[in-house]
Biopython code that builds the backbone (N, CA, C, O; Angstrom):
import numpy as np
from Bio.PDB.StructureBuilder import StructureBuilder

atoms = [
    (1, "MET", "N", (4.769, 17.659, -10.352)),
    (1, "MET", "CA", (3.228, 16.698, -10.765)),
    (1, "MET", "C", (3.053, 16.574, -9.619)),
    (1, "MET", "O", (3.911, 16.694, -8.745)),
    (2, "THR", "N", (1.538, 16.234, -9.430)),
    (2, "THR", "CA", (1.029, 16.461, -8.337)),
    (2, "THR", "C", (1.250, 14.644, -7.470)),
    (2, "THR", "O", (1.292, 13.458, -7.798)),
    (3, "LYS", "N", (1.326, 15.423, -6.359)),
    (3, "LYS", "CA", (1.666, 13.829, -5.624)),
    (3, "LYS", "C", (0.270, 13.183, -4.757)),
    (3, "LYS", "O", (-0.497, 13.907, -4.123)),
    (4, "ALA", "N", (0.137, 11.831, -4.861)),
    (4, "ALA", "CA", (-0.809, 11.686, -4.147)),
    (4, "ALA", "C", (-0.506, 10.555, -2.985)),
    (4, "ALA", "O", (0.197, 9.602, -3.321)),
    (5, "LEU", "N", (-0.873, 10.602, -1.988)),
    (5, "LEU", "CA", (-1.104, 9.531, -0.932)),
    (5, "LEU", "C", (-2.590, 9.195, -0.927)),
    (5, "LEU", "O", (-3.638, 9.810, -1.123)),
    (6, "ILE", "N", (-2.071, 7.417, -0.487)),
    (6, "ILE", "CA", (-3.493, 6.358, -0.410)),
    (6, "ILE", "C", (-3.103, 5.976, 0.974)),
    (6, "ILE", "O", (-2.113, 5.251, 0.873)),
    (7, "ILE", "N", (-3.390, 6.115, 2.057)),
    (7, "ILE", "CA", (-3.581, 4.707, 2.998)),
    (7, "ILE", "C", (-4.318, 4.183, 2.849)),
    (7, "ILE", "O", (-5.429, 4.611, 2.534)),
    (8, "LEU", "N", (-3.925, 2.697, 3.060)),
    (8, "LEU", "CA", (-4.742, 1.657, 3.379)),
    (8, "LEU", "C", (-4.820, 0.879, 4.452)),
    (8, "LEU", "O", (-3.832, 0.223, 4.785)),
    (9, "HIS", "N", (-5.985, 0.821, 5.162)),
    (9, "HIS", "CA", (-6.056, 0.117, 6.275)),
    (9, "HIS", "C", (-6.632, -1.169, 6.520)),
    (9, "HIS", "O", (-6.400, -1.884, 7.494)),
    (10, "ALA", "N", (-7.374, -1.402, 5.597)),
    (10, "ALA", "CA", (-8.755, -2.373, 5.096)),
    (10, "ALA", "C", (-7.569, -3.937, 4.445)),
    (10, "ALA", "O", (-6.504, -3.851, 3.833)),
    (11, "ALA", "N", (-8.087, -4.812, 4.759)),
    (11, "ALA", "CA", (-8.006, -6.200, 4.736)),
    (11, "ALA", "C", (-8.034, -6.967, 3.336)),
    (11, "ALA", "O", (-9.140, -7.296, 2.906)),
    (12, "PRO", "N", (-6.772, -7.305, 2.521)),
    (12, "PRO", "CA", (-6.792, -7.463, 1.153)),
    (12, "PRO", "C", (-8.375, -8.313, 0.733)),
    (12, "PRO", "O", (-9.046, -8.125, -0.282)),
    (13, "ASP", "N", (-8.685, -9.327, 1.943)),
    (13, "ASP", "CA", (-9.124, -10.136, 1.679)),
    (13, "ASP", "C", (-11.203, -9.824, 2.218)),
    (13, "ASP", "O", (-12.177, -10.561, 2.070)),
    (14, "ALA", "N", (-11.085, -8.592, 2.753)),
    (14, "ALA", "CA", (-12.346, -8.210, 3.565)),
    (14, "ALA", "C", (-13.329, -7.983, 2.175)),
    (14, "ALA", "O", (-13.241, -7.647, 0.994)),
    (15, "PRO", "N", (-14.211, -8.366, 3.079)),
    (15, "PRO", "CA", (-15.508, -8.855, 2.051)),
    (15, "PRO", "C", (-16.282, -7.367, 1.430)),
    (15, "PRO", "O", (-17.202, -7.429, 0.614)),
    (16, "ASP", "N", (-15.811, -6.230, 1.896)),
    (16, "ASP", "CA", (-16.347, -4.956, 1.549)),
    (16, "ASP", "C", (-15.593, -4.411, 0.121)),
    (16, "ASP", "O", (-16.168, -3.674, -0.679)),
    (17, "ASN", "N", (-14.152, -4.927, -0.056)),
    (17, "ASN", "CA", (-13.239, -4.811, -1.321)),
    (17, "ASN", "C", (-12.716, -3.218, -1.496)),
    (17, "ASN", "O", (-12.529, -2.628, -2.560)),
    (18, "ARG", "N", (-12.606, -2.902, -0.658)),
    (18, "ARG", "CA", (-11.852, -1.311, -0.095)),
    (18, "ARG", "C", (-10.796, -1.501, -0.647)),
    (18, "ARG", "O", (-10.568, -0.820, -1.647)),
    (19, "SER", "N", (-9.706, -2.563, -0.160)),
    (19, "SER", "CA", (-8.670, -3.129, -0.666)),
    (19, "SER", "C", (-8.400, -2.773, -1.815)),
    (19, "SER", "O", (-7.713, -1.793, -2.101)),
    (20, "TYR", "N", (-9.071, -3.764, -2.814)),
    (20, "TYR", "CA", (-9.405, -3.386, -4.060)),
    (20, "TYR", "C", (-10.024, -2.164, -5.030)),
    (20, "TYR", "O", (-10.238, -2.275, -6.237)),
    (21, "THR", "N", (-10.211, -1.216, -4.378)),
    (21, "THR", "CA", (-11.036, 0.230, -4.307)),
    (21, "THR", "C", (-9.666, 1.064, -4.314)),
    (21, "THR", "O", (-9.325, 1.783, -5.253)),
    (22, "ALA", "N", (-8.957, 0.878, -3.188)),
    (22, "ALA", "CA", (-7.649, 1.376, -3.315)),
    (22, "ALA", "C", (-6.784, 1.749, -4.109)),
    (22, "ALA", "O", (-6.300, 2.825, -4.460)),
    (23, "ILE", "N", (-6.569, -0.047, -4.507)),
    (23, "ILE", "CA", (-5.119, -0.332, -5.683)),
    (23, "ILE", "C", (-5.576, 0.649, -6.860)),
    (23, "ILE", "O", (-4.939, 1.586, -7.341)),
    (24, "ARG", "N", (-7.163, 0.069, -7.277)),
    (24, "ARG", "CA", (-7.743, 0.385, -8.555)),
    (24, "ARG", "C", (-7.585, 2.184, -8.732)),
    (24, "ARG", "O", (-7.143, 2.738, -9.738)),
    (25, "LEU", "N", (-8.016, 2.801, -7.614)),
    (25, "LEU", "CA", (-7.459, 4.031, -7.639)),
    (25, "LEU", "C", (-6.099, 4.647, -7.840)),
    (25, "LEU", "O", (-5.864, 5.593, -8.592)),
    (26, "ALA", "N", (-5.127, 3.935, -6.999)),
    (26, "ALA", "CA", (-3.993, 3.821, -7.354)),
    (26, "ALA", "C", (-3.355, 3.498, -8.434)),
    (26, "ALA", "O", (-2.183, 3.836, -8.597)),
    (27, "GLY", "N", (-4.031, 2.801, -9.319)),
    (27, "GLY", "CA", (-4.055, 2.764, -10.798)),
    (27, "GLY", "C", (-4.228, 3.519, -11.626)),
    (27, "GLY", "O", (-3.412, 3.666, -12.536)),
    (28, "ALA", "N", (-5.443, 4.266, -11.529)),
    (28, "ALA", "CA", (-6.304, 5.692, -12.016)),
    (28, "ALA", "C", (-5.216, 6.715, -11.696)),
    (28, "ALA", "O", (-4.728, 7.136, -12.745)),
    (29, "MET", "N", (-4.744, 7.186, -10.754)),
    (29, "MET", "CA", (-3.729, 8.025, -10.705)),
    (29, "MET", "C", (-2.847, 7.475, -11.346)),
    (29, "MET", "O", (-2.719, 8.197, -12.335)),
    (30, "LEU", "N", (-2.184, 6.697, -11.423)),
    (30, "LEU", "CA", (-1.016, 6.443, -12.231)),
    (30, "LEU", "C", (-1.083, 6.883, -13.635)),
    (30, "LEU", "O", (-0.202, 7.470, -14.263)),
    (31, "ALA", "N", (-2.061, 6.578, -13.976)),
    (31, "ALA", "CA", (-2.894, 6.203, -15.433)),
    (31, "ALA", "C", (-3.122, 8.183, -15.840)),
    (31, "ALA", "O", (-3.343, 8.719, -16.925)),
    (32, "ASP", "N", (-2.896, 8.979, -14.060)),
    (32, "ASP", "CA", (-3.343, 10.024, -14.885)),
    (32, "ASP", "C", (-2.110, 11.146, -14.702)),
    (32, "ASP", "O", (-2.292, 12.356, -14.567)),
    (33, "ASN", "N", (-0.963, 10.544, -14.727)),
    (33, "ASN", "CA", (0.405, 10.827, -14.470)),
    (33, "ASN", "C", (0.869, 11.317, -13.144)),
    (33, "ASN", "O", (1.886, 12.010, -13.187)),
    (34, "LYS", "N", (0.231, 11.060, -11.732)),
    (34, "LYS", "CA", (0.809, 11.551, -10.576)),
    (34, "LYS", "C", (1.471, 10.899, -9.991)),
    (34, "LYS", "O", (1.520, 9.735, -10.388)),
    (35, "ASP", "N", (2.449, 11.322, -8.582)),
    (35, "ASP", "CA", (3.003, 10.695, -8.187)),
    (35, "ASP", "C", (2.213, 9.627, -7.405)),
    (35, "ASP", "O", (1.301, 10.205, -6.813)),
    (36, "VAL", "N", (2.198, 8.373, -7.177)),
    (36, "VAL", "CA", (1.904, 7.695, -6.248)),
    (36, "VAL", "C", (2.137, 7.112, -5.736)),
    (36, "VAL", "O", (2.727, 6.134, -6.195)),
    (37, "CYS", "N", (1.775, 7.253, -3.847)),
    (37, "CYS", "CA", (2.739, 6.630, -2.669)),
    (37, "CYS", "C", (1.421, 6.200, -2.218)),
    (37, "CYS", "O", (0.437, 6.936, -2.152)),
    (38, "LEU", "N", (1.475, 4.496, -1.796)),
    (38, "LEU", "CA", (0.421, 3.717, -1.085)),
    (38, "LEU", "C", (1.140, 3.370, 0.197)),
    (38, "LEU", "O", (2.263, 2.886, 0.055)),
    (39, "PHE", "N", (0.709, 3.527, 1.356)),
    (39, "PHE", "CA", (1.069, 3.278, 2.713)),
    (39, "PHE", "C", (0.038, 2.183, 3.376)),
    (39, "PHE", "O", (-1.188, 2.226, 3.271)),
    (40, "LEU", "N", (0.677, 1.355, 3.966)),
    (40, "LEU", "CA", (-0.007, 0.268, 4.339)),
    (40, "LEU", "C", (-0.113, 0.193, 5.846)),
    (40, "LEU", "O", (0.784, 0.763, 6.467)),
    (41, "VAL", "N", (-1.002, -0.376, 6.493)),
    (41, "VAL", "CA", (-0.611, 0.140, 7.237)),
    (41, "VAL", "C", (-2.606, -0.747, 8.309)),
    (41, "VAL", "O", (-3.781, -0.780, 7.942)),
    (42, "GLU", "N", (-1.996, -1.166, 9.390)),
    (42, "GLU", "CA", (-2.697, -2.386, 10.112)),
    (42, "GLU", "C", (-2.935, -3.752, 9.340)),
    (42, "GLU", "O", (-2.039, -4.562, 9.103)),
    (43, "ASP", "N", (-4.356, -3.905, 8.956)),
    (43, "ASP", "CA", (-4.758, -5.492, 8.117)),
    (43, "ASP", "C", (-4.386, -4.800, 6.397)),
    (43, "ASP", "O", (-4.308, -5.582, 5.450)),
    (44, "GLY", "N", (-4.164, -3.118, 6.177)),
    (44, "GLY", "CA", (-3.798, -3.316, 4.647)),
    (44, "GLY", "C", (-2.253, -3.850, 4.068)),
    (44, "GLY", "O", (-1.879, -4.043, 2.911)),
    (45, "VAL", "N", (-1.523, -4.001, 5.380)),
    (45, "VAL", "CA", (-0.320, -4.432, 5.076)),
    (45, "VAL", "C", (-0.142, -5.653, 4.583)),
    (45, "VAL", "O", (0.756, -5.871, 3.769)),
    (46, "ARG", "N", (-1.007, -6.642, 5.029)),
    (46, "ARG", "CA", (-1.419, -8.122, 4.648)),
    (46, "ARG", "C", (-1.329, -8.153, 3.096)),
    (46, "ARG", "O", (-0.743, -9.041, 2.477)),
    (47, "LEU", "N", (-1.965, -7.102, 2.533)),
    (47, "LEU", "CA", (-1.849, -6.866, 0.737)),
    (47, "LEU", "C", (-0.439, -6.787, 0.625)),
    (47, "LEU", "O", (-0.302, -6.787, -0.598)),
    (48, "ALA", "N", (0.644, -6.722, 1.089)),
    (48, "ALA", "CA", (2.042, -7.082, 0.147)),
    (48, "ALA", "C", (2.728, -8.565, 1.200)),
    (48, "ALA", "O", (3.948, -8.708, 1.277)),
    (49, "ASP", "N", (2.019, -9.286, 1.734)),
    (49, "ASP", "CA", (2.343, -10.424, 2.133)),
    (49, "ASP", "C", (2.369, -11.147, 1.387)),
    (49, "ASP", "O", (1.396, -11.194, 0.634)),
    (50, "PRO", "N", (3.767, -12.340, 1.135)),
    (50, "PRO", "CA", (3.988, -13.223, -0.359)),
    (50, "PRO", "C", (3.154, -14.117, -0.399)),
    (50, "PRO", "O", (2.954, -14.748, -1.437)),
    (51, "GLN", "N", (2.460, -14.361, 0.796)),
    (51, "GLN", "CA", (1.753, -15.502, 1.424)),
    (51, "GLN", "C", (0.017, -15.397, 1.081)),
    (51, "GLN", "O", (-0.877, -16.196, 1.358)),
    (52, "LEU", "N", (-0.026, -14.270, 0.473)),
    (52, "LEU", "CA", (-1.542, -13.956, 0.568)),
    (52, "LEU", "C", (-1.745, -14.307, -1.104)),
    (52, "LEU", "O", (-0.978, -14.140, -2.052)),
    (53, "ALA", "N", (-3.192, -14.894, -1.021)),
    (53, "ALA", "CA", (-3.339, -16.078, -1.731)),
    (53, "ALA", "C", (-3.301, -15.617, -3.389)),
    (53, "ALA", "O", (-4.220, -14.877, -3.738)),
    (54, "ALA", "N", (-2.143, -16.070, -4.581)),
    (54, "ALA", "CA", (-2.003, -15.501, -5.581)),
    (54, "ALA", "C", (-3.274, -15.299, -6.409)),
    (54, "ALA", "O", (-3.211, -14.654, -7.455)),
    (55, "ASP", "N", (-4.564, -15.892, -5.927)),
    (55, "ASP", "CA", (-5.880, -15.298, -6.988)),
    (55, "ASP", "C", (-6.511, -14.454, -6.169)),
    (55, "ASP", "O", (-7.709, -14.313, -6.418)),
    (56, "ASN", "N", (-5.992, -13.727, -5.089)),
    (56, "ASN", "CA", (-6.802, -12.165, -4.514)),
    (56, "ASN", "C", (-6.512, -11.155, -5.931)),
    (56, "ASN", "O", (-5.685, -11.319, -6.828)),
    (57, "SER", "N", (-7.036, -10.593, -5.833)),
    (57, "SER", "CA", (-7.810, -9.664, -6.981)),
    (57, "SER", "C", (-6.646, -8.507, -6.710)),
    (57, "SER", "O", (-6.067, -8.000, -7.671)),
    (58, "SER", "N", (-6.336, -8.114, -5.321)),
    (58, "SER", "CA", (-6.046, -6.620, -5.034)),
    (58, "SER", "C", (-4.841, -7.224, -4.454)),
    (58, "SER", "O", (-4.154, -6.448, -3.789)),
    (59, "ARG", "N", (-4.353, -8.669, -4.576)),
    (59, "ARG", "CA", (-2.681, -9.034, -4.505)),
    (59, "ARG", "C", (-2.502, -8.972, -5.980)),
    (59, "ARG", "O", (-1.282, -9.134, -5.994)),
    (60, "ALA", "N", (-2.784, -8.872, -7.049)),
    (60, "ALA", "CA", (-2.708, -9.240, -8.650)),
    (60, "ALA", "C", (-2.230, -7.869, -8.545)),
    (60, "ALA", "O", (-1.088, -7.560, -8.205)),
    (61, "LEU", "N", (-3.316, -6.931, -8.905)),
    (61, "LEU", "CA", (-3.152, -5.569, -9.071)),
    (61, "LEU", "C", (-2.186, -4.843, -8.550)),
    (61, "LEU", "O", (-1.746, -3.864, -9.152)),
    (62, "PHE", "N", (-1.616, -5.316, -7.072)),
    (62, "PHE", "CA", (-1.016, -4.479, -6.432)),
    (62, "PHE", "C", (0.604, -5.022, -7.354)),
    (62, "PHE", "O", (1.326, -4.144, -7.825)),
    (63, "TYR", "N", (0.832, -5.928, -7.439)),
    (63, "TYR", "CA", (2.145, -5.953, -8.047)),
    (63, "TYR", "C", (2.026, -6.175, -9.402)),
    (63, "TYR", "O", (2.729, -6.960, -10.038)),
    (64, "GLU", "N", (1.122, -5.475, -9.857)),
    (64, "GLU", "CA", (0.857, -5.366, -11.011)),
    (64, "GLU", "C", (1.264, -3.774, -11.093)),
    (64, "GLU", "O", (2.053, -3.453, -11.982)),
    (65, "LEU", "N", (0.926, -3.098, -10.495)),
    (65, "LEU", "CA", (0.950, -1.268, -10.081)),
    (65, "LEU", "C", (2.614, -1.232, -9.710)),
    (65, "LEU", "O", (3.230, -0.319, -10.260)),
    (66, "LEU", "N", (3.282, -2.008, -8.958)),
    (66, "LEU", "CA", (4.475, -1.752, -8.140)),
    (66, "LEU", "C", (5.777, -1.959, -9.351)),
    (66, "LEU", "O", (6.981, -1.895, -9.104)),
    (67, "ASP", "N", (5.207, -2.193, -10.561)),
    (67, "ASP", "CA", (6.035, -2.809, -11.814)),
    (67, "ASP", "C", (5.972, -1.879, -12.652)),
    (67, "ASP", "O", (6.641, -1.800, -13.682)),
    (68, "VAL", "N", (4.897, -0.865, -12.134)),
    (68, "VAL", "CA", (5.060, 0.282, -12.994)),
    (68, "VAL", "C", (5.025, 1.766, -12.409)),
    (68, "VAL", "O", (4.162, 2.571, -12.759)),
    (69, "GLY", "N", (6.044, 2.068, -11.479)),
    (69, "GLY", "CA", (5.950, 2.962, -10.487)),
    (69, "GLY", "C", (5.213, 2.767, -9.460)),
    (69, "GLY", "O", (5.918, 3.340, -8.629)),
    (70, "LEU", "N", (4.123, 2.306, -8.753)),
    (70, "LEU", "CA", (4.071, 2.342, -7.644)),
    (70, "LEU", "C", (4.676, 2.610, -6.659)),
    (70, "LEU", "O", (5.625, 1.830, -6.580)),
    (71, "ASP", "N", (4.656, 3.425, -5.683)),
    (71, "ASP", "CA", (5.711, 3.634, -4.366)),
    (71, "ASP", "C", (5.067, 3.275, -3.333)),
    (71, "ASP", "O", (4.157, 3.979, -2.896)),
    (72, "ALA", "N", (5.514, 1.825, -2.613)),
    (72, "ALA", "CA", (4.714, 1.705, -1.275)),
    (72, "ALA", "C", (5.611, 1.414, -0.330)),
    (72, "ALA", "O", (6.836, 1.310, -0.397)),
    (73, "HIS", "N", (4.693, 1.267, 0.764)),
    (73, "HIS", "CA", (5.490, 1.751, 2.416)),
    (73, "HIS", "C", (4.452, 0.555, 3.149)),
    (73, "HIS", "O", (3.256, 0.291, 3.025)),
    (74, "ALA", "N", (5.330, 0.114, 3.791)),
    (74, "ALA", "CA", (4.630, -0.567, 4.965)),
    (74, "ALA", "C", (4.796, -0.359, 6.475)),
    (74, "ALA", "O", (5.266, -1.388, 6.961)),
    (75, "CYS", "N", (4.650, 0.298, 7.114)),
    (75, "CYS", "CA", (3.924, 0.379, 8.615)),
    (75, "CYS", "C", (5.194, -0.537, 9.324)),
    (75, "CYS", "O", (4.927, -1.707, 9.598)),
    (76, "GLY", "N", (6.275, -0.131, 9.561)),
    (76, "GLY", "CA", (7.304, -1.435, 10.535)),
    (76, "GLY", "C", (6.390, -1.829, 12.001)),
    (76, "GLY", "O", (6.619, -2.944, 12.470)),
    (77, "GLY", "N", (5.456, -1.020, 12.662)),
    (77, "GLY", "CA", (4.912, -1.378, 13.808)),
    (77, "GLY", "C", (3.820, -2.448, 13.546)),
    (77, "GLY", "O", (3.466, -3.410, 14.227)),
    (78, "THR", "N", (3.441, -2.026, 12.463)),
    (78, "THR", "CA", (2.029, -3.203, 11.857)),
    (78, "THR", "C", (2.867, -4.502, 11.994)),
    (78, "THR", "O", (2.759, -5.401, 12.828)),
    (79, "MET", "N", (3.865, -4.346, 10.797)),
    (79, "MET", "CA", (4.721, -5.653, 10.901)),
    (79, "MET", "C", (5.110, -6.322, 11.964)),
    (79, "MET", "O", (4.906, -7.507, 12.230)),
    (80, "ARG", "N", (5.839, -5.295, 12.732)),
    (80, "ARG", "CA", (5.883, -6.102, 14.145)),
    (80, "ARG", "C", (4.726, -6.710, 15.150)),
    (80, "ARG", "O", (4.950, -7.535, 16.036)),
    (81, "ARG", "N", (3.617, -6.213, 14.876)),
    (81, "ARG", "CA", (2.625, -6.631, 15.454)),
    (81, "ARG", "C", (2.011, -7.956, 14.673)),
    (81, "ARG", "O", (1.032, -8.501, 15.183)),
    (82, "LEU", "N", (2.524, -8.446, 13.536)),
    (82, "LEU", "CA", (2.091, -9.322, 12.986)),
    (82, "LEU", "C", (3.023, -10.470, 12.506)),
    (82, "LEU", "O", (2.844, -11.300, 11.615)),
    (83, "GLY", "N", (4.548, -10.192, 13.739)),
    (83, "GLY", "CA", (5.223, -11.273, 13.856)),
    (83, "GLY", "C", (6.556, -11.824, 12.802)),
    (83, "GLY", "O", (7.234, -12.848, 12.722)),
    (84, "TRP", "N", (6.441, -9.789, 11.675)),
    (84, "TRP", "CA", (7.118, -10.110, 10.522)),
    (84, "TRP", "C", (8.592, -9.402, 11.168)),
    (84, "TRP", "O", (8.691, -8.234, 11.542)),
    (85, "ASP", "N", (9.527, -10.288, 11.183)),
    (85, "ASP", "CA", (10.681, -9.589, 11.557)),
    (85, "ASP", "C", (11.439, -8.519, 10.501)),
    (85, "ASP", "O", (11.207, -8.861, 9.341)),
    (86, "GLU", "N", (12.280, -7.318, 10.590)),
    (86, "GLU", "CA", (12.982, -7.189, 9.557)),
    (86, "GLU", "C", (13.616, -7.356, 8.168)),
    (86, "GLU", "O", (14.055, -6.622, 7.282)),
    (87, "SER", "N", (13.392, -9.202, 8.492)),
    (87, "SER", "CA", (14.358, -9.956, 7.304)),
    (87, "SER", "C", (12.915, -10.611, 6.308)),
    (87, "SER", "O", (12.896, -11.300, 5.289)),
    (88, "TYR", "N", (11.748, -9.993, 7.200)),
    (88, "TYR", "CA", (10.386, -10.697, 6.711)),
    (88, "TYR", "C", (10.390, -10.051, 5.116)),
    (88, "TYR", "O", (10.744, -8.889, 4.916)),
    (89, "PRO", "N", (9.979, -10.899, 4.092)),
    (89, "PRO", "CA", (10.619, -10.373, 2.370)),
    (89, "PRO", "C", (9.056, -9.649, 1.743)),
    (89, "PRO", "O", (8.147, -10.238, 1.157)),
    (90, "LEU", "N", (9.130, -8.592, 2.011)),
    (90, "LEU", "CA", (8.096, -7.797, 1.136)),
    (90, "LEU", "C", (8.735, -7.566, -0.078)),
    (90, "LEU", "O", (9.776, -6.938, 0.115)),
    (91, "PRO", "N", (8.496, -7.868, -1.480)),
    (91, "PRO", "CA", (9.014, -7.714, -2.641)),
    (91, "PRO", "C", (8.381, -6.109, -3.257)),
    (91, "PRO", "O", (7.220, -5.856, -3.577)),
    (92, "GLY", "N", (9.508, -5.246, -3.280)),
    (92, "GLY", "CA", (8.812, -4.004, -4.208)),
    (92, "GLY", "C", (8.712, -2.884, -3.006)),
    (92, "GLY", "O", (8.805, -1.707, -3.353)),
    (93, "VAL", "N", (8.553, -3.140, -1.816)),
    (93, "VAL", "CA", (7.719, -2.435, -0.221)),
    (93, "VAL", "C", (9.161, -1.974, 0.080)),
    (93, "VAL", "O", (10.219, -2.531, -0.214)),
    (94, "LYS", "N", (8.952, -0.875, 0.708)),
    (94, "LYS", "CA", (10.003, -0.244, 1.860)),
    (94, "LYS", "C", (9.059, -0.539, 3.178)),
    (94, "LYS", "O", (7.849, -0.734, 3.296)),
    (95, "LYS", "N", (10.215, -0.482, 4.171)),
    (95, "LYS", "CA", (9.236, -0.556, 5.235)),
    (95, "LYS", "C", (9.570, 0.739, 6.090)),
    (95, "LYS", "O", (10.698, 1.232, 6.074)),
    (96, "SER", "N", (8.494, 1.276, 6.859)),
    (96, "SER", "CA", (8.573, 2.412, 7.448)),
    (96, "SER", "C", (7.546, 2.854, 8.444)),
    (96, "SER", "O", (6.787, 1.927, 8.729)),
    (97, "SER", "N", (7.262, 4.063, 9.112)),
    (97, "SER", "CA", (6.551, 4.014, 10.217)),
    (97, "SER", "C", (5.476, 4.924, 10.445)),
    (97, "SER", "O", (5.067, 5.394, 9.383)),
    (98, "MET", "N", (5.010, 5.245, 11.227)),
    (98, "MET", "CA", (4.161, 6.586, 11.603)),
    (98, "MET", "C", (4.733, 7.709, 11.386)),
    (98, "MET", "O", (3.932, 8.449, 10.814)),
    (99, "LYS", "N", (5.982, 8.337, 11.603)),
    (99, "LYS", "CA", (7.014, 9.275, 11.386)),
    (99, "LYS", "C", (7.349, 9.906, 9.616)),
    (99, "LYS", "O", (7.298, 11.046, 9.153)),
    (100, "GLY", "N", (7.732, 8.408, 8.910)),
    (100, "GLY", "CA", (7.336, 8.051, 7.588)),
    (100, "GLY", "C", (6.361, 8.561, 7.068)),
    (100, "GLY", "O", (6.505, 9.213, 6.033)),
    (101, "LEU", "N", (5.237, 8.409, 7.595)),
    (101, "LEU", "CA", (3.514, 8.139, 7.121)),
    (101, "LEU", "C", (3.620, 9.553, 7.208)),
    (101, "LEU", "O", (3.624, 10.131, 6.121)),
    (102, "SER", "N", (3.767, 10.723, 8.906)),
    (102, "SER", "CA", (3.748, 12.207, 8.784)),
    (102, "SER", "C", (4.357, 12.443, 7.471)),
    (102, "SER", "O", (3.641, 12.989, 6.632)),
    (103, "THR", "N", (5.972, 12.014, 7.041)),
    (103, "THR", "CA", (6.426, 12.804, 6.072)),
    (103, "THR", "C", (5.632, 12.838, 5.143)),
    (103, "THR", "O", (5.270, 13.965, 4.805)),
    (104, "LEU", "N", (5.153, 11.834, 4.505)),
    (104, "LEU", "CA", (4.554, 11.619, 2.773)),
    (104, "LEU", "C", (3.188, 12.290, 3.819)),
    (104, "LEU", "O", (2.884, 13.013, 2.869)),
    (105, "ILE", "N", (2.443, 12.561, 4.585)),
    (105, "ILE", "CA", (1.242, 13.564, 4.454)),
    (105, "ILE", "C", (1.545, 14.894, 4.173)),
    (105, "ILE", "O", (0.830, 15.547, 3.414)),
    (106, "SER", "N", (2.842, 15.509, 4.876)),
    (106, "SER", "CA", (3.441, 16.783, 4.763)),
    (106, "SER", "C", (3.409, 17.019, 3.119)),
    (106, "SER", "O", (2.808, 17.957, 2.595)),
    (107, "GLU", "N", (4.210, 15.939, 2.347)),
    (107, "GLU", "CA", (4.472, 16.181, 0.903)),
    (107, "GLU", "C", (3.169, 16.176, 0.208)),
    (107, "GLU", "O", (3.125, 17.046, -0.662)),
    (108, "ALA", "N", (1.851, 15.310, 0.344)),
    (108, "ALA", "CA", (1.346, 14.913, -0.131)),
    (108, "ALA", "C", (0.295, 16.333, -0.631)),
    (108, "ALA", "O", (-0.075, 17.208, 0.153)),
    (109, "ASP", "N", (-0.098, 16.269, -2.332)),
    (109, "ASP", "CA", (-1.036, 17.522, -2.227)),
    (109, "ASP", "C", (-2.738, 16.369, -2.311)),
    (109, "ASP", "O", (-3.778, 17.022, -2.232)),
    (110, "GLU", "N", (-2.853, 15.224, -2.420)),
    (110, "GLU", "CA", (-3.416, 14.842, -2.241)),
    (110, "GLU", "C", (-3.903, 13.481, -1.021)),
    (110, "GLU", "O", (-3.215, 12.522, -1.372)),
    (111, "ILE", "N", (-4.399, 13.233, -0.323)),
    (111, "ILE", "CA", (-5.132, 12.611, 0.518)),
    (111, "ILE", "C", (-5.920, 11.687, 0.223)),
    (111, "ILE", "O", (-6.896, 12.088, -0.411)),
    (112, "VAL", "N", (-5.876, 9.722, 0.590)),
    (112, "VAL", "CA", (-7.188, 9.379, 0.265)),
    (112, "VAL", "C", (-7.004, 8.032, 1.159)),
    (112, "VAL", "O", (-6.349, 7.066, 0.767)),
    (113, "THR", "N", (-7.675, 8.097, 2.419)),
    (113, "THR", "CA", (-7.746, 6.884, 2.938)),
    (113, "THR", "C", (-8.829, 5.749, 2.981)),
    (113, "THR", "O", (-9.995, 5.999, 3.285)),
    (114, "PHE", "N", (-8.333, 4.328, 2.621)),
    (114, "PHE", "CA", (-9.480, 3.302, 2.892)),
    (114, "PHE", "C", (-9.672, 2.172, 3.965)),
    (114, "PHE", "O", (-10.694, 1.486, 3.962)),
]
sb = StructureBuilder()
sb.init_structure("model")
sb.init_model(0)
sb.init_chain("A")
sb.init_seg("    ")
for serial, (resi, resn, name, xyz) in enumerate(atoms, 1):
    if name == "N":
        sb.init_residue(resn, " ", resi, " ")
    sb.init_atom(name, np.array(xyz, "f"), 0.0, 1.0, " ", f" {name:<3s}", serial, name[0])
structure = sb.get_structure()
């Protein structure tokens, strides 16, 4: 199975919709039977924030995709920068690191960044 890695550093509420495009692409890749991993870093980590507005289209689709097999990771360094400690809840998201991202890059057949 093809392994795809999407690296998202754009904010979920940015006016350019990069976050929404990344999530839509993740859904299309899952529909194509690809093994998809989404790595959230910098402002992209805010996509997993339970306090993000419930009507945010990126957030809604993100949580739908988690339910159907999207593998999501959040950068621990970014989480610390945001003031989120290890107990901060990120439902369905694994806490990771740049070392973790390096491993994901090495394992991926396809890599896209937003």
